[in-house]
N, C-alpha and C positions, 0 to 999 in steps of 0.2 A: 139879719135874717132876710129882710126884704131885698137887700142887695144880692145876697146869695141866690134867692129865688129868681131875681131878674136875670142874673148871669145864666142860670140854668135854663130859663125860658128862651133866652137869646141863643144859647147853644143848641137847644132842641130845634129852634126855627132854622138855624144855619144848616143843621144836619138834614132837616126835612127838605130844605131848598136844594141841597146838594144831591139828595136822593132823587128829587124830581128832575133835576138837570141831567142826572145820569141816565134817566129813563127816556130822555128825549133824543130822538134820532134825527140828525140834521143832514139832509141830502144836499150835496153841492152840485149845482147844475150850471150849464151854459144857458143864460136866459134868452138867447136868440138862436135856438137850435131845433126848429120844427122838423119832424113831428115828435121828437123825443122830449124836448123841454122848451117852453116859450110862454110868453105872457098872453093869457087869454083875453077875450073881449070884456070879461068881467073884472079885469085888473088883477087876477090871480094867476099864478103859474100853473100850467097844465102840460099835457103831452103824454106820450106813452110811458116814458120812464118815470115821470112824476106820478101818474096814476098807479103804476105798479108799485112804486115805493110806498105810497100812502096805504094801499091795500096790504102790502107786506107788513107794515107797521101795525096795522089792526090785528093781523094774525099773530104777530110776535109780541103784542101787548106793549108796544112802544108809542110814545107821543111823537107825532111827526112835525118836522119843521123843514123849511127849505132855505137855502142860501145861494144867491147868485154869485158865482166866482168869476174872477178875471181868468179866462181860459189859459192864457199864457203863464199864469202864476198859480194854477190850480193846486199843484202838489205842495207848494209853499203854504197856501192857505189851509190845506188839509193838515199839514204838519203843525200849523199854528192853532189847530182845534177850532177853526172857524166853521168847519163842517166835519162830519164823521165819515163821509164817503164821497168819492167823485163818481157820480152816477148820472151820466148824461151823454149817451152815445160816445163813450170814451174808448178809444182804440187801445187794446192790450199791447204793450211794448215790452220787449225783453229788458230794456233799460230800467223799467219800473220794478220788475222782479229783482234785477241785480241790485237795485238800491234798497231792497228790503220791504217794499210795499206788499201788502197782502192783496192778491188779485183773485177775484172770483172766477168761476167757470165762465166761458164765453156764452153770450146769449143772442148774438146777432152777427151774421156774416155780411160784411160791407165791402165796397169797392169805391175807388175814386173815379170821378168823371170830370169832363170839361163842359162848362156852360158858355155859350156864345150867343150873339145876336143872329137871328135867322138870315139876315141879309149880309152877314159878314164875309161870306165866301170861305169860311173856315169849316172844313169837313172832318179833319182829324188832327191829332197832335203834331203831325208833320207840317201842318200849315201855320204853326205858331212861331216859326223862325222869324226873328225880327219883330215879334209882337210883345205886348205888355200883358202879363198874366198876374192875377190876384189870387192870394191864398190867405186863410186865416192864421194868425200867429198861434203858435203852440199846438197846432193840430198835426195829425199823422200825415196829412197832405203836405204840409211844410217840410216835415222830416223826410218824406219820400222824395220830394224834389231836391232836397239837399243830400240825399243818400243814393238809393237805387236808381232814381230817375234824374240824377244830376246831369247826365249827358243831354237829356231833353231840356232841362232848365238852362243849360249853357247856350241853347239856340235862341232863347228869348232875348228880346231887347232889354227887358227888365222884369224882375219878379217883385211885385208889390205885396207887402204883408199888411193885412187889415186886422183891426181889433175884433171884428165879428164877420160872420158870413153875410149878414145883412148889409154891412158897409161895403163888402166886396161886390155884392150884387148891385148896390147903388152906384158904385164906380163903373160897373159894366154898362148899366143903363144910361149913365151920363157920359159914356164914351171915353172915360179916363183910362180904362183898360180894355183889352180885346177879348179876354176870356177869364173865367173863374175856375180854379181847380178846387173841387169840393166833393164831399161825401154824397153818394148817390141818393139816399133818402132825403137829404136836405135839398138837393137840387130838384128832385121830383116834387117836393112840397112847394117850393118857391115857383118853379116854372109852370105849375098847374094853373096859376092865376095870371100868367104873363104871356100874352100871345106873341110878343116879339122875341122871346128867348127860346133856345132849344138845347137839349142835352145831346152831345155827340155820342154816337153809337160806338164807343170805345171805352173799355174798362181798364183802368190803370192801377194795379196794385190791390191784391186781396188782403183783407184784415178782419179782425173780429173785435166786437165790443165786449167790455166787461166792467166790473166795478173795482175801484181801488180804495183800499182801507190803509190806515197807518200800520207801520210795523208793530207787531205784537197784538193786532186786533183780529187774530184768527177766529176767536170765539164769536165776535160780533159778525164777522163775515159768514160763518157757518149758520148763525141764527137767522140772518137775512136770507141766505140761500135756502134754508129749510122752509122759511115762510113763503118764498117765491115758489118753491116746489109744491107747497100746499095749494097755492093759487092755480098752478098748472093742473093739479089733480082734481080740484073741485070745479074747474071750468071758468073761474074768474079771469084767469090770464087770457084765455081765448076771447072772452067777452070784451075785455079792454082792447085787445089787439084788433078786434073787428072794427073798431072806430078809426083805425089807422091802416087802411088797405094797402097803402104803398109799401109798407114794411112787413106785412104778414108773412110773405113767402120766404123771408130771410131770417125769421125768428127761429133760432135753433131748437128751443123747447117745444115748438109746435110742428117742427118739420124733421124730427129725429128719424133717421133711417135705421 
């Protein structure tokens, strides 16, 4: 009898733990992607996407957790259930939809730009012929240079792929590369504190950010989207966005026409 009771208690505990785990929403982020997701001064992850995800979980009644992905392998980690969503300034790609991923409605209009040193003499992409350019692995920028902008890439002396945008910028400041091909909001956030760097006045490739869920997770996607819509309607979304002025004008939910 005691053994039977022990087995029953163990089974109940396992079911309780499984239920708790099922109610935890894990956001997959790029840990070096300000202002959308990055490590704050207090040692915790923050940023626009992180704050919105946390607030959405409160509305949806979900426990929140965060997982720093390897951006180049983000979809593999999503498939392996290391996180429940890729939500970190992720560009919506047709290839993701074709592969069966559940993609949310877009929430941000983005473009790619070039960051160079002020004294480099580089004023446009045409000046990159024979130069070394850095881009982050697994990003839409890399896909763009290997796709629609391949003719531009062919003029480079070399295209260097970095594990993170921070590493790419470090290579630029250390003169290892001549330019960084990067998302505009990330460039703006980084250059704001760097007197020696400048963003070229040339936008290369329009795109939109969204969330990626595993195939079959339509219900979870809808639940999160409904929670975000509640944040938009009650003003919380705008309050959070106000902390990140560099991206406010491109947030689709706040600038719907």
